[in-house]
VMD Tcl script that draws the C-alpha trace (Angstrom):
set ca {
  {-30.78 -9.05 -15.19}
  {-34.20 -8.87 -13.52}
  {-35.20 -5.20 -13.62}
  {-37.96 -5.37 -11.00}
  {-37.11 -2.72 -8.44}
  {-38.44 -2.22 -4.92}
  {-37.00 0.74 -3.06}
  {-37.86 -0.96 0.22}
  {-35.61 -3.87 -0.77}
  {-32.88 -1.45 -1.84}
  {-33.10 0.36 1.50}
  {-32.86 -2.97 3.36}
  {-29.88 -4.10 1.28}
  {-28.13 -0.78 1.84}
  {-28.72 -1.06 5.58}
  {-27.23 -4.58 5.54}
  {-24.23 -3.29 3.58}
  {-23.60 -0.47 6.04}
  {-24.07 -2.74 9.04}
  {-21.64 -5.31 7.66}
  {-19.05 -2.54 7.16}
  {-19.47 -0.60 10.35}
  {-20.89 -3.16 12.76}
  {-24.26 -3.70 14.31}
  {-25.73 -2.02 17.35}
  {-24.52 -4.82 19.62}
  {-22.44 -3.41 22.46}
  {-18.73 -3.91 21.86}
  {-16.16 -4.62 24.61}
  {-14.28 -1.71 26.13}
  {-10.98 -3.04 24.79}
  {-12.36 -3.01 21.24}
  {-13.71 0.52 21.68}
  {-10.32 1.73 22.94}
  {-8.61 0.09 19.97}
  {-10.97 1.79 17.54}
  {-10.47 5.13 19.26}
  {-6.69 4.79 19.02}
  {-6.94 3.88 15.33}
  {-9.12 6.93 14.68}
  {-6.71 9.14 16.63}
  {-3.72 7.83 14.68}
  {-5.56 8.39 11.39}
  {-6.42 11.96 12.38}
  {-2.80 12.68 13.31}
  {-1.53 11.38 9.97}
  {-4.23 13.35 8.14}
  {-3.30 16.51 10.03}
  {0.35 16.04 9.03}
  {-0.67 15.66 5.38}
  {-2.86 18.78 5.52}
  {0.05 20.71 7.02}
  {2.23 19.55 4.15}
  {-0.40 20.73 1.67}
  {-0.41 24.16 3.33}
  {3.35 24.59 2.94}
  {3.15 23.32 -0.64}
  {0.43 25.88 -1.37}
  {2.59 28.66 0.05}
  {5.49 27.62 -2.18}
  {3.31 27.64 -5.29}
  {1.02 30.58 -4.57}
  {2.95 33.06 -2.41}
  {6.56 32.52 -3.43}
  {6.08 31.56 -7.09}
  {2.69 33.16 -7.88}
  {1.42 29.94 -9.45}
  {-2.19 30.24 -8.28}
  {-4.01 28.68 -11.19}
  {-1.26 26.11 -11.74}
  {-1.58 24.96 -8.12}
  {-5.28 24.22 -8.61}
  {-4.62 22.37 -11.87}
  {-1.92 20.15 -10.35}
  {-4.02 19.60 -7.21}
  {-6.93 18.48 -9.40}
  {-4.70 16.09 -11.35}
  {-3.45 14.53 -8.14}
  {-6.80 14.27 -6.34}
  {-8.75 12.94 -9.33}
  {-5.99 10.47 -10.15}
  {-5.95 9.08 -6.62}
  {-9.76 9.13 -6.46}
  {-9.97 7.12 -9.69}
  {-7.57 4.46 -8.43}
  {-9.42 4.21 -5.10}
  {-12.79 4.11 -6.88}
  {-11.71 1.25 -9.16}
  {-10.58 -0.80 -6.17}
  {-13.73 0.05 -4.25}
  {-16.10 -0.84 -7.11}
  {-14.31 -4.09 -7.96}
  {-14.18 -5.15 -4.31}
  {-17.73 -4.24 -3.31}
  {-19.71 -4.84 -6.50}
  {-17.97 -7.89 -7.92}
  {-15.68 -9.54 -5.36}
  {-17.84 -9.11 -2.28}
  {-18.20 -12.32 -0.31}
  {-21.93 -11.79 0.21}
  {-22.85 -11.82 -3.51}
  {-23.54 -15.55 -3.47}
  {-25.80 -15.15 -0.44}
  {-27.65 -12.09 -1.76}
  {-28.49 -13.85 -5.03}
  {-30.53 -16.35 -2.99}
  {-32.56 -13.58 -1.36}
  {-35.96 -12.55 -2.80}
  {-34.38 -9.51 -4.46}
  {-33.51 -8.76 -8.07}
  {-30.06 -8.28 -9.50}
  {-30.93 -4.65 -10.21}
  {-31.73 -4.05 -6.54}
  {-28.42 -5.57 -5.46}
  {-26.60 -3.42 -8.02}
  {-28.34 -0.20 -6.95}
  {-27.79 -0.80 -3.22}
  {-24.11 -1.62 -3.65}
  {-23.64 1.26 -6.10}
  {-25.09 3.71 -3.58}
  {-22.64 2.48 -0.95}
  {-19.71 2.72 -3.39}
  {-20.71 6.24 -4.40}
  {-21.00 7.39 -0.78}
  {-17.62 5.81 -0.02}
  {-16.02 7.57 -2.97}
  {-17.71 10.85 -2.04}
  {-16.13 10.75 1.43}
  {-12.70 9.84 0.03}
  {-12.92 12.54 -2.62}
  {-13.94 15.15 -0.05}
  {-11.02 14.22 2.21}
  {-8.63 14.44 -0.75}
  {-9.95 17.52 -2.52}
  {-11.27 19.92 0.12}
  {-7.91 20.44 1.91}
  {-6.36 21.66 -1.36}
  {-9.30 23.92 -2.19}
  {-9.77 25.31 1.32}
  {-6.06 25.96 1.82}
  {-5.97 27.69 -1.57}
  {-8.76 29.97 -0.37}
  {-7.01 30.68 2.92}
  {-3.67 31.49 1.28}
  {-5.24 33.68 -1.42}
  {-7.72 35.25 1.05}
  {-10.68 34.32 -1.12}
  {-14.21 35.44 -0.34}
  {-17.02 33.33 1.11}
  {-18.40 32.55 -2.35}
  {-15.21 30.69 -3.24}
  {-15.72 28.13 -0.47}
  {-19.27 27.36 -1.61}
  {-17.93 27.01 -5.16}
  {-15.22 24.63 -3.94}
  {-17.87 22.34 -2.44}
  {-19.74 22.36 -5.75}
  {-16.60 21.57 -7.75}
  {-15.72 18.80 -5.31}
  {-19.16 17.22 -5.79}
  {-18.75 17.57 -9.55}
  {-15.26 16.05 -9.54}
  {-16.39 12.90 -7.72}
  {-18.59 11.81 -10.65}
  {-15.97 11.24 -13.34}
  {-13.70 8.93 -11.27}
  {-16.73 6.95 -10.11}
  {-18.10 6.50 -13.64}
  {-14.65 5.59 -14.97}
  {-14.30 3.01 -12.19}
  {-17.59 1.37 -13.18}
  {-16.52 1.38 -16.82}
  {-13.14 -0.19 -16.08}
  {-14.41 -2.68 -13.48}
  {-16.15 -4.95 -16.02}
  {-13.07 -5.73 -18.17}
  {-10.99 -6.02 -15.00}
  {-13.40 -8.62 -13.60}
  {-13.61 -10.47 -16.92}
  {-9.84 -10.74 -16.99}
  {-9.82 -11.74 -13.32}
  {-12.40 -14.48 -13.85}
  {-10.45 -15.76 -16.88}
  {-7.24 -16.24 -14.91}
  {-8.76 -16.69 -11.46}
  {-7.38 -20.18 -10.87}
  {-4.07 -19.56 -12.66}
  {-2.40 -18.25 -9.53}
  {1.17 -18.50 -10.76}
  {0.45 -16.62 -13.99}
  {-1.41 -13.83 -12.18}
  {1.29 -13.64 -9.53}
  {4.05 -13.29 -12.12}
  {2.09 -10.61 -14.00}
  {1.37 -8.57 -10.87}
  {4.94 -8.79 -9.61}
  {6.10 -7.69 -13.06}
  {3.69 -4.75 -12.99}
  {4.84 -3.82 -9.49}
  {8.51 -3.84 -10.51}
  {7.82 -2.03 -13.79}
  {5.85 0.69 -12.02}
  {8.61 1.25 -9.49}
  {11.28 1.29 -12.22}
  {9.33 3.86 -14.25}
  {8.83 6.03 -11.18}
  {12.49 5.94 -10.12}
  {13.70 6.45 -13.70}
  {11.45 9.48 -14.14}
  {12.53 10.91 -10.78}
  {16.19 10.37 -11.65}
  {15.73 12.07 -15.02}
  {14.05 15.09 -13.44}
  {16.70 15.50 -10.74}
  {19.51 14.99 -13.25}
  {18.02 17.61 -15.55}
  {17.64 20.12 -12.73}
  {21.19 19.45 -11.58}
  {22.77 19.72 -15.04}
  {20.83 22.87 -15.90}
  {21.47 24.27 -12.41}
  {17.77 24.89 -11.98}
  {15.62 24.88 -8.88}
  {12.09 23.51 -8.73}
  {10.86 27.11 -8.60}
  {13.39 28.87 -10.81}
  {12.14 31.26 -13.47}
  {12.41 28.72 -16.26}
  {10.63 26.00 -14.27}
  {7.83 28.39 -13.27}
  {7.27 29.18 -16.94}
  {7.24 25.47 -17.73}
  {4.68 24.78 -14.98}
  {2.42 27.41 -16.53}
  {2.80 25.85 -19.97}
  {1.99 22.38 -18.66}
  {-1.04 23.58 -16.69}
  {-2.46 25.37 -19.72}
  {-2.63 22.06 -21.62}
  {-3.85 19.75 -18.84}
  {-7.35 18.90 -20.02}
  {-9.86 18.10 -18.50}
  {-8.29 19.05 -15.15}
  {-7.82 22.63 -16.28}
  {-11.61 22.99 -16.64}
  {-12.19 22.19 -12.96}
  {-9.58 24.78 -11.95}
  {-11.27 27.34 -14.21}
  {-14.54 26.91 -12.31}
  {-12.76 27.93 -9.11}
  {-10.19 30.51 -10.14}
  {-10.71 31.12 -13.84}
  {-11.64 34.76 -13.32}
  {-8.51 35.61 -11.34}
  {-6.41 33.74 -13.93}
  {-7.67 36.01 -16.71}
  {-10.32 33.79 -18.28}
  {-13.55 35.39 -19.49}
  {-16.96 34.33 -18.22}
  {-17.65 32.68 -21.57}
  {-14.57 30.47 -21.20}
  {-15.61 29.45 -17.69}
  {-19.11 28.63 -18.92}
  {-17.69 26.51 -21.72}
  {-15.46 24.71 -19.21}
  {-18.56 23.77 -17.18}
  {-20.33 22.61 -20.35}
  {-17.35 20.45 -21.36}
  {-17.22 18.88 -17.89}
  {-20.96 18.20 -17.98}
  {-20.88 16.61 -21.44}
  {-17.78 14.54 -20.69}
  {-19.14 13.31 -17.35}
  {-22.56 12.54 -18.86}
  {-21.02 10.58 -21.74}
  {-18.83 8.48 -19.44}
  {-21.75 8.04 -17.01}
  {-24.11 6.78 -19.71}
  {-21.43 4.41 -20.98}
  {-20.79 3.11 -17.45}
  {-24.54 2.62 -16.90}
  {-25.06 0.67 -20.12}
  {-22.02 -1.54 -19.60}
  {-22.74 -2.22 -15.92}
  {-26.44 -3.01 -16.43}
  {-25.64 -5.37 -19.29}
  {-22.77 -7.29 -17.71}
  {-23.08 -6.97 -13.90}
  {-25.31 -9.97 -13.19}
  {-23.49 -12.18 -15.68}
  {-20.09 -11.15 -14.30}
  {-20.84 -11.88 -10.64}
  {-22.45 -15.22 -11.57}
  {-19.37 -16.18 -13.57}
  {-17.17 -15.07 -10.69}
  {-19.06 -17.27 -8.24}
  {-18.97 -20.24 -10.61}
  {-15.23 -19.98 -11.25}
  {-14.63 -19.96 -7.49}
  {-15.97 -23.52 -7.43}
  {-13.50 -24.79 -10.03}
  {-11.08 -27.22 -8.42}
  {-7.80 -28.65 -9.57}
  {-7.86 -32.10 -11.14}
  {-4.17 -32.91 -11.24}
  {-3.41 -36.13 -9.42}
  {-0.53 -35.85 -6.99}
  {1.06 -38.95 -5.48}
  {1.23 -39.34 -1.73}
  {4.77 -38.86 -0.49}
  {6.25 -39.90 2.81}
  {7.85 -36.89 4.52}
  {9.35 -36.16 7.88}
  {7.27 -34.30 10.46}
  {9.15 -31.09 9.74}
  {8.83 -31.60 5.97}
  {5.11 -32.33 6.24}
  {4.43 -29.21 8.29}
  {6.58 -27.11 5.95}
  {4.77 -28.50 2.89}
  {1.38 -27.78 4.48}
  {2.31 -24.25 5.51}
  {3.70 -23.38 2.10}
  {0.72 -24.69 0.14}
  {-1.77 -23.01 2.46}
  {-0.13 -19.77 1.35}
  {0.35 -20.69 -2.31}
  {-3.25 -21.81 -2.84}
  {-4.54 -18.38 -1.84}
  {-3.80 -15.66 -4.37}
  {-4.21 -13.01 -1.68}
  {-1.66 -14.66 0.62}
  {0.80 -15.64 -2.10}
  {0.92 -12.07 -3.42}
  {1.54 -10.65 0.07}
  {4.15 -13.32 0.74}
  {6.14 -13.30 -2.49}
  {5.58 -10.00 -4.30}
  {7.76 -7.77 -2.16}
  {10.35 -10.49 -1.68}
  {10.85 -10.75 -5.45}
  {10.60 -7.00 -6.05}
  {12.91 -5.96 -3.20}
  {16.25 -6.47 -5.05}
  {14.96 -4.36 -7.97}
  {13.77 -1.60 -5.65}
  {16.99 -1.60 -3.61}
  {19.03 -1.28 -6.80}
  {17.07 1.71 -8.11}
  {17.08 3.48 -4.73}
  {20.87 3.13 -4.60}
  {21.21 4.15 -8.22}
  {19.34 7.38 -7.55}
  {21.41 8.20 -4.46}
  {24.72 7.44 -6.15}
  {23.83 9.44 -9.25}
  {22.87 12.50 -7.22}
  {25.90 12.40 -4.94}
  {28.98 10.96 -6.61}
  {30.99 14.09 -5.90}
  {29.30 15.02 -2.61}
  {28.30 13.46 0.67}
  {25.75 11.39 -1.28}
  {28.39 8.80 -2.17}
  {29.32 8.32 1.48}
  {25.75 7.55 2.51}
  {25.25 4.71 0.01}
  {26.14 1.93 2.54}
  {23.76 3.39 5.12}
  {21.07 3.94 2.53}
  {21.45 0.37 1.29}
  {21.10 -1.00 4.82}
  {18.03 1.14 5.51}
  {16.25 0.27 2.27}
  {16.92 -3.46 2.62}
  {15.60 -3.53 6.19}
  {12.49 -1.55 5.19}
  {11.66 -4.10 2.50}
  {12.51 -6.93 4.87}
  {10.06 -5.46 7.40}
  {7.33 -5.45 4.75}
  {8.13 -9.04 3.76}
  {8.23 -10.60 7.23}
  {5.20 -8.62 8.46}
  {3.23 -11.39 6.75}
  {4.40 -13.66 9.59}
  {2.32 -11.59 12.02}
  {-0.78 -13.40 10.74}
  {0.78 -16.88 10.75}
  {-1.55 -18.12 13.50}
  {-4.54 -15.95 12.62}
  {-4.61 -17.35 9.08}
  {-5.45 -20.80 10.42}
  {-9.00 -19.50 10.84}
  {-11.61 -22.16 11.55}
  {-8.92 -24.86 11.08}
  {-6.94 -23.58 14.06}
  {-8.01 -26.47 16.30}
  {-6.27 -28.87 13.91}
  {-3.00 -27.43 15.20}
  {-4.00 -28.49 18.72}
  {-5.00 -32.07 17.98}
  {-2.20 -33.17 15.64}
  {0.55 -35.15 17.43}
  {3.16 -32.42 17.06}
  {4.25 -29.96 19.72}
  {3.28 -26.32 19.40}
  {6.97 -25.41 19.47}
  {7.65 -27.55 16.40}
  {4.72 -26.01 14.53}
  {5.82 -22.47 15.33}
  {9.42 -23.33 14.39}
  {8.23 -24.39 10.94}
  {6.44 -21.07 10.52}
  {9.56 -19.20 11.64}
  {11.75 -21.17 9.23}
  {9.45 -20.61 6.24}
  {8.94 -16.86 6.70}
  {12.57 -16.18 7.60}
  {13.67 -18.22 4.57}
  {11.92 -15.91 2.10}
  {13.25 -12.82 3.87}
  {16.75 -14.28 3.83}
  {16.56 -15.09 0.12}
  {15.47 -11.52 -0.59}
  {18.35 -10.12 1.48}
  {20.87 -12.37 -0.31}
  {19.61 -11.30 -3.74}
  {19.57 -7.63 -2.74}
  {23.14 -7.79 -1.46}
  {24.33 -9.60 -4.59}
  {22.63 -7.04 -6.85}
  {23.95 -3.94 -5.07}
  {27.39 -5.49 -4.60}
  {27.69 -6.28 -8.30}
  {26.26 -2.92 -9.39}
  {27.99 -0.53 -6.98}
  {31.12 -2.40 -5.93}
  {33.01 -1.97 -9.20}
  {35.49 0.69 -10.29}
  {33.07 1.80 -12.99}
  {30.46 2.55 -10.33}
  {33.01 4.34 -8.15}
  {33.42 1.54 -5.57}
  {30.50 2.92 -3.60}
  {30.21 -0.43 -1.79}
  {33.19 -2.54 -0.72}
  {33.05 -6.29 -0.01}
  {33.19 -5.38 3.70}
  {30.13 -3.17 3.28}
  {28.17 -5.87 1.48}
  {29.14 -8.57 3.99}
  {28.27 -6.45 7.03}
  {25.01 -5.25 5.48}
  {24.05 -8.88 4.85}
  {24.92 -9.98 8.40}
  {23.02 -7.11 10.05}
  {20.04 -7.48 7.71}
  {19.91 -11.24 8.24}
  {19.85 -10.91 12.03}
  {17.15 -8.28 11.62}
  {15.13 -10.67 9.42}
  {15.18 -13.34 12.13}
  {14.42 -10.84 14.90}
  {11.47 -9.26 13.10}
  {10.08 -12.67 12.15}
  {10.26 -13.83 15.77}
  {8.56 -10.65 16.99}
  {5.85 -10.92 14.32}
  {4.99 -14.52 15.24}
  {5.17 -13.69 18.96}
  {2.66 -10.87 18.47}
  {0.26 -13.18 16.63}
  {0.56 -15.92 19.25}
  {-0.09 -13.32 21.93}
  {-3.12 -11.78 20.21}
  {-4.39 -13.66 17.13}
  {-7.31 -12.29 15.10}
  {-9.26 -15.11 13.47}
  {-11.70 -14.90 10.58}
  {-13.99 -17.91 10.95}
  {-16.63 -16.94 8.39}
  {-16.67 -17.36 4.62}
  {-13.43 -18.70 3.19}
  {-11.58 -17.62 6.35}
  {-9.09 -15.42 4.53}
  {-7.75 -12.29 6.20}
  {-8.25 -9.64 3.51}
  {-7.31 -6.58 5.56}
  {-4.37 -5.69 7.74}
  {-4.72 -6.13 11.50}
  {-2.95 -4.52 14.41}
  {-0.21 -7.18 14.47}
  {0.82 -6.30 10.91}
  {0.78 -2.59 11.73}
  {2.97 -3.06 14.81}
  {5.36 -5.35 12.94}
  {5.76 -2.81 10.13}
  {6.22 0.06 12.56}
  {8.96 -1.74 14.50}
  {10.73 -2.76 11.29}
  {10.67 0.74 9.81}
  {11.93 2.26 13.07}
  {14.83 -0.20 13.14}
  {15.60 0.57 9.49}
  {15.61 4.33 10.05}
  {17.77 4.09 13.19}
  {20.29 1.70 11.60}
  {20.38 3.63 8.34}
  {20.77 7.03 10.02}
  {23.50 5.71 12.32}
  {25.45 4.27 9.39}
  {25.04 7.37 7.22}
  {25.97 9.87 9.95}
  {28.58 8.04 12.01}
  {30.31 6.72 8.89}
  {31.92 10.11 8.27}
  {31.26 11.93 11.57}
  {33.41 10.12 14.18}
  {32.53 10.33 17.87}
  {35.28 11.24 20.31}
  {35.08 11.37 24.11}
  {38.02 12.93 25.93}
  {40.24 12.63 22.87}
  {39.45 8.92 22.53}
  {37.67 7.78 19.36}
  {34.57 5.78 20.29}
  {33.33 5.43 16.73}
  {35.76 6.02 13.88}
  {34.60 4.92 10.45}
  {32.13 2.42 9.04}
  {33.97 -0.57 10.51}
  {33.15 0.54 14.06}
  {29.55 1.31 13.08}
  {29.10 -2.16 11.57}
  {30.57 -3.77 14.69}
  {28.25 -1.85 17.03}
  {25.16 -2.55 14.91}
  {26.10 -6.24 14.64}
  {26.35 -6.56 18.42}
  {23.05 -4.73 18.91}
  {21.38 -6.91 16.27}
  {22.71 -10.07 17.92}
  {21.36 -8.99 21.31}
  {17.97 -8.15 19.78}
  {17.92 -11.52 18.02}
  {18.59 -13.36 21.28}
  {15.87 -11.39 23.06}
  {13.42 -12.03 20.20}
  {14.05 -15.78 20.26}
  {13.56 -15.80 24.03}
  {10.30 -13.84 23.75}
  {8.98 -16.29 21.18}
  {9.99 -19.61 22.72}
  {9.86 -19.06 26.50}
  {6.55 -20.52 27.75}
  {5.42 -20.96 24.13}
  {3.59 -24.24 24.82}
  {1.58 -22.63 27.62}
  {0.76 -19.45 25.69}
  {-0.23 -21.32 22.52}
  {-2.41 -23.70 24.51}
  {-4.47 -20.79 25.85}
  {-5.40 -19.54 22.36}
  {-9.10 -19.93 21.60}
  {-10.77 -18.49 18.46}
}
mol new
graphics top color blue
foreach p $ca { graphics top sphere $p radius 0.5 }
foreach p [lrange $ca 0 end-1] q [lrange $ca 1 end] { graphics top cylinder $p $q radius 0.2 }
display resetview
């Protein structure tokens, strides 16, 4: 790497980085400003809800259970763990996978200047994320314990100290991650299989651990804050290094630690952070330039396999094109296939947890409703990909207007392809839960009627959500016409599609769980009596929604599609 450094060049590169992230000074339309304001408002509302949850959690630990020091230790574990994961993604994305690397290497700047400018941006980004994660825990701890003013200044110092280790670890891990990525960059199928396997394995481990904890608490007749569990929390917190050291800097004195112990904790943090930081510096300086060059070069590798030309029908040709446009992009293929493959596994483990916890209680009765809700939630995630079906055309969108095929036919192909994957996932999910929970050994938690009705309702929901997703994208597409044209971040259409799908899932699931054993009577006449009536009502509602969704998509489609202009 060229080590010539000009701070003027670094300042210019940093300004370009910030401007590319947050926009230039060009005046934006009012509609765009309103959209940004609504996004900020929604983010603030969600953040306020999370902070409120942290406050109640702090009260449970500190006031009711007197776990002051333990609360800080567990909060530090959580915040530093999340910060490390976010930092790794941020460093890999901005330092190594940034689309402007190829352009910047042609500028009259050195590799060291590019590295420093991007590293400054990554550090500032991680500092903001870490502050938003950590300060609510620390400030709420001070409020609940009525700490003095000095504590709040100390919490800011500890927060600044805690941001360093995740950032250095991220830089240390990013190099091997990128080397592995470059090695398998064009082996899409292999990477896809590995990532789907990791996704399923992670979910299985999480659900298995959660089931084990709940089973243990149930068998031992313990509460999360019983005397035995409180003692166990204290034992765990006392051995959680290095997180315990950060907690000692804030509340070591009140927890009974001497000043010498607190000083040693600071020394250990300093030495550990310095060692990881030096290692990250040496590794990054040695391999950064080589890694991004290799990454750019491997992007240019093309496939050499000769494929014969095949005569297909118009529908088959469009379907083949649409599928391979997705498959040839790792980003799109992961979004499209990962959740569809993982959904049956996740549905099984969600049902397994519910059935285990409630075989002798109301939990067994809610399994059909829970199954329906979970399947529709995963379906919503799967078909939300359809809400970028038009936007993903990018700079090639005008090809869809000049080919001798009607817009209706092109949209129908998109609808068929996206609904097909959702349908396959629903079929597999229903087969899995039916085989696992419809036997005498499992307690007949799901009958053939349950499985059949869940499939029918879920399938109509798949088609409805797919229609609505494509309709939203036809109505308001968001094109990326620069670079490779890929959409690498979610847009408003995806957010709306997910929101609608999750709302439908919650409403359907709640209705099935509640009305299945709480019949509704009006004037002595049973309006809803049992799951059969609930399934019938939901099927009729789903059929009506499906008809309305198809009408919304296809009525005046030719006219609406013709008005689209990137």
